[in-house]
DOFI-692207 format. One line per field, with one value per residue (C-alpha): residue number from 1; x, y, z. Coordinates in nm, 2 decimals, decimal comma. Example, Ala and Ser with C-alpha at 12.3 -4.5 7.8 and 13.67 -1.06 7.14 Angstrom:
2
pos	[1:2]
px	[1,23:1,37]
py	[-0,45:-0,11]
pz	[0,78:0,71]
***
This chain:
465
pos	[1:2:3:4:5:6:7:8:9:10:11:12:13:14:15:16:17:18:19:20:21:22:23:24:25:26:27:28:29:30:31:32:33:34:35:36:37:38:39:40:41:42:43:44:45:46:47:48:49:50:51:52:53:54:55:56:57:58:59:60:61:62:63:64:65:66:67:68:69:70:71:72:73:74:75:76:77:78:79:80:81:82:83:84:85:86:87:88:89:90:91:92:93:94:95:96:97:98:99:100:101:102:103:104:105:106:107:108:109:110:111:112:113:114:115:116:117:118:119:120:121:122:123:124:125:126:127:128:129:130:131:132:133:134:135:136:137:138:139:140:141:142:143:144:145:146:147:148:149:150:151:152:153:154:155:156:157:158:159:160:161:162:163:164:165:166:167:168:169:170:171:172:173:174:175:176:177:178:179:180:181:182:183:184:185:186:187:188:189:190:191:192:193:194:195:196:197:198:199:200:201:202:203:204:205:206:207:208:209:210:211:212:213:214:215:216:217:218:219:220:221:222:223:224:225:226:227:228:229:230:231:232:233:234:235:236:237:238:239:240:241:242:243:244:245:246:247:248:249:250:251:252:253:254:255:256:257:258:259:260:261:262:263:264:265:266:267:268:269:270:271:272:273:274:275:276:277:278:279:280:281:282:283:284:285:286:287:288:289:290:291:292:293:294:295:296:297:298:299:300:301:302:303:304:305:306:307:308:309:310:311:312:313:314:315:316:317:318:319:320:321:322:323:324:325:326:327:328:329:330:331:332:333:334:335:336:337:338:339:340:341:342:343:344:345:346:347:348:349:350:351:352:353:354:355:356:357:358:359:360:361:362:363:364:365:366:367:368:369:370:371:372:373:374:375:376:377:378:379:380:381:382:383:384:385:386:387:388:389:390:391:392:393:394:395:396:397:398:399:400:401:402:403:404:405:406:407:408:409:410:411:412:413:414:415:416:417:418:419:420:421:422:423:424:425:426:427:428:429:430:431:432:433:434:435:436:437:438:439:440:441:442:443:444:445:446:447:448:449:450:451:452:453:454:455:456:457:458:459:460:461:462:463:464:465]
px	[0,36:0,36:0,32:0,67:0,83:0,58:0,68:1,05:1,00:0,87:1,15:1,25:1,16:0,80:0,76:0,83:0,64:0,33:0,36:0,39:0,06:-0,15:-0,04:-0,11:-0,45:-0,30:0,01:0,02:0,16:0,42:0,24:0,43:0,35:-0,02:-0,02:0,14:-0,09:-0,37:-0,20:-0,20:-0,57:-0,69:-0,47:-0,60:-0,97:-0,92:-0,76:-1,07:-1,35:-1,17:-1,12:-1,49:-1,54:-1,25:-1,29:-1,14:-1,36:-1,69:-1,60:-1,51:-1,85:-2,06:-1,90:-1,92:-2,30:-2,34:-2,15:-2,41:-2,28:-2,35:-2,39:-2,06:-1,88:-1,91:-1,80:-1,67:-1,83:-2,16:-2,44:-2,33:-2,28:-2,14:-1,92:-1,57:-1,38:-1,63:-1,56:-1,19:-1,16:-1,38:-1,24:-0,85:-0,95:-1,06:-0,76:-0,55:-0,79:-0,57:-0,22:-0,27:-0,24:0,08:0,41:0,71:1,00:1,25:0,97:0,87:0,48:0,19:0,08:-0,21:-0,44:-0,45:-0,39:-0,62:-0,93:-0,88:-0,82:-1,16:-1,35:-1,26:-1,29:-1,66:-1,73:-1,59:-1,72:-1,37:-1,30:-1,06:-0,78:-0,78:-0,79:-0,51:-0,31:-0,38:-0,30:0,05:0,11:0,02:0,28:0,53:0,46:0,39:0,70:0,92:0,79:0,91:1,25:1,33:1,29:1,51:1,22:1,37:1,54:1,25:1,04:1,27:1,28:0,90:0,73:0,50:0,63:0,31:0,11:0,32:0,39:0,07:-0,12:0,06:0,02:-0,36:-0,38:-0,20:-0,42:-0,73:-0,62:-0,52:-0,89:-1,06:-0,85:-0,66:-0,41:-0,03:-0,10:-0,36:-0,12:0,11:-0,19:-0,29:0,06:0,04:-0,30:-0,14:0,17:-0,07:-0,26:0,06:0,08:0,13:0,37:0,49:0,33:0,07:0,29:0,13:-0,23:-0,36:-0,67:-0,53:-0,81:-0,62:-0,35:-0,60:-0,68:-0,31:-0,18:-0,52:-0,80:-0,63:-0,43:-0,70:-0,91:-0,69:-0,57:-0,95:-0,99:-0,71:-0,82:-1,18:-1,09:-0,89:-1,09:-1,35:-1,14:-0,93:-0,58:-0,27:0,08:0,24:0,56:0,55:0,89:1,09:1,12:1,07:0,91:0,90:0,80:1,16:1,27:0,96:1,06:1,45:1,57:1,94:2,04:1,90:1,95:2,25:2,12:1,92:1,62:1,67:1,40:1,55:1,46:1,10:1,20:1,47:1,35:1,01:0,85:1,11:1,12:0,75:0,77:0,48:0,70:0,93:0,63:0,55:0,24:0,21:0,20:0,09:-0,20:0,03:0,27:0,56:0,84:0,65:0,65:1,04:1,02:0,70:0,85:1,18:0,93:0,77:1,08:1,22:0,88:0,85:1,22:1,25:0,90:0,93:0,63:0,59:0,65:0,98:1,12:1,27:1,34:1,29:1,51:1,39:1,59:1,45:1,56:1,56:1,25:1,06:1,14:1,00:0,66:0,58:0,73:0,44:0,17:-0,20:-0,31:-0,26:-0,16:0,11:0,24:0,57:0,58:0,22:0,24:0,54:0,37:0,07:0,27:0,48:0,14:-0,06:0,22:0,05:-0,07:-0,44:-0,65:-0,87:-0,58:-0,41:-0,70:-0,80:-0,80:-0,93:-0,64:-0,39:-0,50:-0,50:-0,26:-0,09:-0,02:0,09:0,31:0,49:0,49:0,69:0,98:1,01:1,27:1,25:1,59:1,60:1,93:2,18:2,32:1,93:1,87:2,17:2,02:1,72:1,48:1,54:1,28:1,50:1,44:1,63:1,49:1,70:1,52:1,69:1,50:1,46:1,69:1,98:1,97:1,97:1,80:1,85:1,68:1,77:1,51:1,64:1,37:1,03:0,78:0,58:0,86:0,99:1,28:1,09:0,72:0,41:0,25:-0,09:-0,23:-0,10:-0,23:-0,57:-0,57:-0,48:-0,74:-1,02:-0,98:-0,98:-1,31:-1,48:-1,63:-1,79:-1,87:-1,96:-1,78:-1,93:-1,90:-1,54:-1,46:-1,63:-1,47:-1,12:-1,16:-1,31:-1,01:-0,79:-0,99:-1,00:-0,94:-1,29:-1,46:-1,63:-1,69:-1,56:-1,93:-2,02:-1,81:-2,01:-2,26:-1,95:-1,79:-2,12:-2,22]
py	[-2,47:-2,76:-2,75:-2,87:-2,58:-2,32:-2,42:-2,39:-2,01:-1,95:-1,81:-1,98:-1,68:-1,69:-2,06:-2,02:-1,70:-1,85:-2,18:-1,99:-1,80:-2,10:-2,31:-2,07:-2,20:-2,52:-2,41:-2,38:-2,08:-2,10:-1,99:-1,68:-1,56:-1,65:-1,41:-1,13:-1,15:-1,10:-0,79:-0,64:-0,75:-0,61:-0,29:-0,23:-0,31:-0,03:0,19:0,13:0,19:0,52:0,61:0,58:0,92:1,11:1,32:1,05:0,76:0,95:1,05:0,67:0,53:0,81:0,71:0,31:0,38:0,54:0,23:-0,03:-0,40:-0,72:-0,79:-0,95:-0,77:-0,50:-0,15:-0,11:0,16:0,15:-0,04:-0,08:-0,46:-0,44:-0,59:-0,71:-0,48:-0,19:-0,28:-0,33:0,04:0,19:-0,01:0,08:0,42:0,41:0,21:0,50:0,80:0,84:0,80:0,49:0,21:0,01:0,02:-0,18:0,02:-0,20:-0,18:0,18:0,10:0,07:-0,30:-0,34:-0,06:-0,24:-0,61:-0,64:-0,47:-0,68:-1,03:-0,94:-0,85:-1,18:-1,37:-1,25:-1,32:-1,66:-1,72:-1,83:-1,89:-1,69:-1,93:-1,88:-1,49:-1,48:-1,71:-1,50:-1,15:-1,32:-1,41:-1,07:-0,91:-1,16:-1,05:-0,70:-0,59:-0,82:-0,64:-0,32:-0,42:-0,58:-0,22:-0,07:0,11:0,43:0,50:0,42:0,68:0,91:0,92:0,98:0,63:0,57:0,26:0,27:0,19:-0,07:-0,33:-0,32:-0,40:-0,69:-0,81:-0,75:-0,94:-1,23:-1,23:-1,21:-1,47:-1,72:-1,69:-1,72:-2,04:-1,99:-2,25:-2,20:-2,10:-1,87:-1,71:-1,63:-1,45:-1,28:-1,13:-1,00:-0,83:-0,68:-0,55:-0,40:-0,20:-0,07:0,30:0,56:0,87:1,02:1,37:1,22:1,43:1,72:1,63:1,85:1,68:1,32:1,21:1,13:1,01:0,72:0,62:0,60:0,37:0,18:0,23:0,17:-0,11:-0,28:-0,28:-0,33:-0,66:-0,78:-0,68:-0,90:-1,20:-1,19:-1,18:-1,46:-1,66:-1,61:-1,75:-1,46:-1,59:-1,36:-1,32:-1,66:-1,46:-1,06:-1,10:-1,20:-1,20:-0,94:-0,59:-0,72:-0,58:-0,52:-0,36:-0,13:-0,03:-0,03:0,30:0,20:0,51:0,72:0,51:0,33:0,01:-0,24:-0,43:-0,75:-0,99:-1,27:-1,07:-1,21:-1,54:-1,46:-1,61:-1,67:-1,94:-1,88:-1,51:-1,37:-1,02:-0,95:-1,00:-0,69:-0,47:-0,21:-0,10:0,27:0,36:0,69:0,79:1,04:1,02:0,78:1,03:1,19:0,84:0,86:1,21:1,17:0,84:1,07:1,35:1,11:0,96:1,30:1,44:1,11:1,09:1,46:1,60:1,84:2,07:2,30:2,62:2,47:2,46:2,74:2,56:2,22:2,09:1,77:1,60:1,31:1,17:1,45:1,30:1,29:1,65:1,72:1,54:1,69:2,05:2,27:2,09:2,21:1,84:1,83:1,43:1,51:1,83:1,77:2,11:2,06:1,72:1,79:2,09:1,88:1,60:1,89:2,05:1,71:1,50:1,22:1,19:1,03:0,99:1,28:1,52:1,41:1,52:1,81:2,06:2,34:2,33:2,40:2,77:2,76:3,04:2,81:2,54:2,80:2,94:2,59:2,51:2,83:2,70:2,38:2,37:2,06:1,95:1,70:1,52:1,35:1,10:0,99:0,99:0,75:0,49:0,48:0,25:0,28:0,58:0,72:1,05:1,29:1,53:1,81:2,03:2,36:2,44:2,78:2,69:2,64:2,23:2,07:1,73:1,50:1,16:0,96:0,70:0,44:0,18:0,31:0,13:-0,08:-0,15:-0,49:-0,42:-0,30:-0,45:-0,38:-0,66:-0,81:-0,61:-0,30:-0,35:-0,45:-0,13:0,08:-0,08:-0,07:0,29:0,36:0,17:0,21:0,58:0,47:0,11:0,14:-0,03:-0,37:-0,41:-0,28:-0,54:-0,83:-0,75:-0,75:-1,07:-1,22:-1,12:-1,26:-1,60:-1,58:-1,96:-2,01:-1,81:-2,01:-1,74:-1,41:-1,29:-1,33:-1,03:-0,83:-0,72:-0,59:-0,41:-0,21:0,13]
pz	[-3,41:-3,20:-2,84:-2,76:-2,97:-2,82:-2,48:-2,56:-2,65:-2,30:-2,07:-1,72:-1,57:-1,69:-1,65:-1,27:-1,21:-1,40:-1,22:-0,89:-0,94:-1,09:-0,75:-0,50:-0,40:-0,32:-0,15:0,23:0,37:0,68:0,99:1,05:0,68:0,76:1,07:0,89:0,60:0,84:0,99:0,63:0,54:0,88:0,81:0,47:0,59:0,84:0,58:0,32:0,63:0,73:0,38:0,30:0,47:0,33:0,00:-0,22:-0,07:-0,12:-0,46:-0,55:-0,38:-0,58:-0,89:-0,83:-0,78:-1,12:-1,30:-1,22:-1,27:-1,15:-0,78:-0,72:-0,44:-0,20:-0,17:0,18:0,40:0,18:0,10:-0,25:-0,42:-0,77:-1,00:-0,90:-1,10:-1,00:-0,63:-0,66:-0,81:-0,54:-0,27:-0,40:-0,37:-0,03:0,09:-0,03:0,06:0,36:0,43:0,67:0,42:0,43:0,23:0,09:0,08:-0,13:-0,41:-0,34:-0,37:-0,12:-0,22:0,03:-0,11:-0,47:-0,38:-0,07:-0,26:-0,56:-0,36:-0,17:-0,48:-0,67:-0,33:-0,30:-0,67:-0,65:-0,29:-0,18:0,20:0,44:0,38:0,01:0,06:0,29:0,00:-0,27:-0,08:0,01:-0,35:-0,48:-0,26:-0,36:-0,75:-0,74:-0,54:-0,75:-1,07:-0,94:-0,79:-1,10:-1,28:-1,02:-0,86:-0,71:-1,04:-1,24:-1,01:-1,05:-1,45:-1,42:-1,40:-1,10:-0,92:-0,70:-1,00:-1,19:-0,94:-0,75:-1,09:-1,14:-0,76:-0,80:-1,10:-0,97:-0,65:-0,84:-1,08:-0,82:-0,68:-1,03:-1,05:-1,36:-1,51:-1,55:-1,95:-1,83:-1,56:-1,84:-2,04:-1,72:-1,69:-2,04:-1,99:-1,68:-1,86:-2,13:-1,88:-1,69:-1,66:-1,45:-1,41:-1,09:-1,11:-0,86:-0,59:-0,75:-0,68:-0,39:-0,29:-0,29:-0,51:-0,84:-0,61:-0,46:-0,79:-0,90:-0,60:-0,52:-0,75:-1,09:-1,02:-0,82:-1,13:-1,37:-1,19:-1,17:-1,53:-1,62:-1,41:-1,52:-1,88:-1,87:-1,66:-1,93:-2,21:-2,33:-2,49:-2,50:-2,53:-2,38:-2,25:-2,21:-2,00:-2,30:-2,67:-2,94:-2,79:-2,42:-2,10:-1,99:-2,33:-2,34:-1,97:-2,01:-1,89:-1,87:-2,09:-1,79:-1,49:-1,59:-1,51:-1,73:-1,58:-1,41:-1,48:-1,29:-0,97:-1,05:-0,92:-0,65:-0,33:-0,47:-0,24:0,05:0,09:0,13:0,05:0,28:0,59:0,43:0,42:0,67:0,86:0,93:1,31:1,23:0,98:0,81:0,49:0,51:0,54:0,84:1,03:1,15:1,26:1,48:1,62:1,72:1,86:2,08:2,21:2,31:2,44:2,69:2,79:2,85:2,93:2,65:2,59:2,30:2,49:2,57:2,21:2,04:1,71:1,57:1,28:1,10:0,86:0,63:0,28:-0,02:-0,17:0,15:0,22:-0,12:-0,09:0,27:0,28:0,40:0,20:0,24:0,37:0,75:0,72:0,45:0,58:0,77:0,98:1,09:1,19:1,40:1,56:1,66:1,80:2,03:2,12:2,19:2,29:2,05:1,70:1,62:1,30:1,42:1,49:1,16:0,96:1,12:0,85:1,04:1,32:1,02:1,10:1,46:1,58:1,81:1,60:1,32:1,59:1,67:1,29:1,21:1,44:1,21:0,97:0,72:0,53:0,29:0,39:0,13:0,40:0,48:0,10:0,06:0,30:0,14:0,11:0,49:0,57:0,85:1,02:1,29:1,48:1,68:1,93:2,08:2,38:2,53:2,84:2,58:2,59:2,26:2,22:1,94:1,82:1,53:1,41:1,21:1,22:1,23:1,45:1,21:0,97:0,88:1,11:1,39:1,32:1,51:1,73:1,65:1,96:1,81:1,45:1,65:1,82:1,54:1,30:1,58:1,66:1,26:1,21:1,53:1,46:1,13:1,20:1,58:1,84:1,83:1,46:1,45:1,73:1,53:1,22:1,37:1,55:1,22:1,05:1,31:1,25:0,88:0,82:1,02:0,72:0,47:0,22:0,23:0,14:0,48:0,57:0,39:0,70:0,87:0,62:0,52:0,65]
***
């Protein structure tokens, strides 16, 4: 087969996506995209640093130490330097050890905890600079989120697949592959290796200790992305177009019979190069599960507007989308338990990283007393407005008054974004207890000036603990 006939078999979608990946390192980002990408790099660094001291993070670091490997990339929150794929696995788990990492509602995934670790590991391996890291991360968000949206992510998750594992695997591969300097042909093979490694089922919500969930959301897709990139960079060839032709990716994951909609491969290229999906990605104001964000915003507003105290409240009714109610109803981890976190907000007037991770407090009589007054309802009207994660809180006070607040745009979402100062404050307070205040401050300042970093290896002293 000559090169011309081979090229003609490659679909327009694959030609555009592979070319976009291969050209990422030479393509400047708009100023606003650069700024927003820094927000998400810093936010994910903070999630990894803080996650290094939580159970999934501790297990990931201990496991990485057993694996050995070439000294290519650091494992954050430790003194370990290991292979890029091992570092990506461990750091990905650190990134989702907690519920403080970012999320992209339209594609139903947490892109940062997979894409940033993969990009960091490959940037260290290849001694890439800060500008290259930013371009790779923005690329990863563009590719990973579009994969999920092309599969109709919410329906895809409802029939049992894990949208949180699929898209981020492709995003991590795109980010890592671009940093490895792959060509357009190699980008096609990279996507094929990504498709072959795709896996994940949504039973992760039954994981009681968040360990497997951290692997499913962060560790596995980050590792898979780096594996795909390093194999192709080492000369591995593959299928030229996994998105079209016989037995392709979209045929394999066509759930039309169950969801009523066929996959839409064309969504992979819609707005590519003009709509940057990192701009549509949310940063969490609170270090808790996504469905709890809106109710906490509403509670804080009611507390500050009306001077409400926990003792004033007779009953709290919380309404969120049905799926959000299912995943946060009376869980045994504080940061993913709706009733507990609402009780903490009412008692303290604020929620901090420490209070959202205080497991002992879940048994405190005062907390239990307030928690018993919280009714959680999966609201069908709020389910219909997904992916907008809205919440309604109604307080019935002992003096007979009823107060109600509806949060339609959570602080930190694309519709109501946090400022640089707010992201900085969140990241600094997450990292300072582990890195120390001077190093946490320096790491924040370094990320805000990533264009001046000549090699990402220079961040290692700031990320170690």
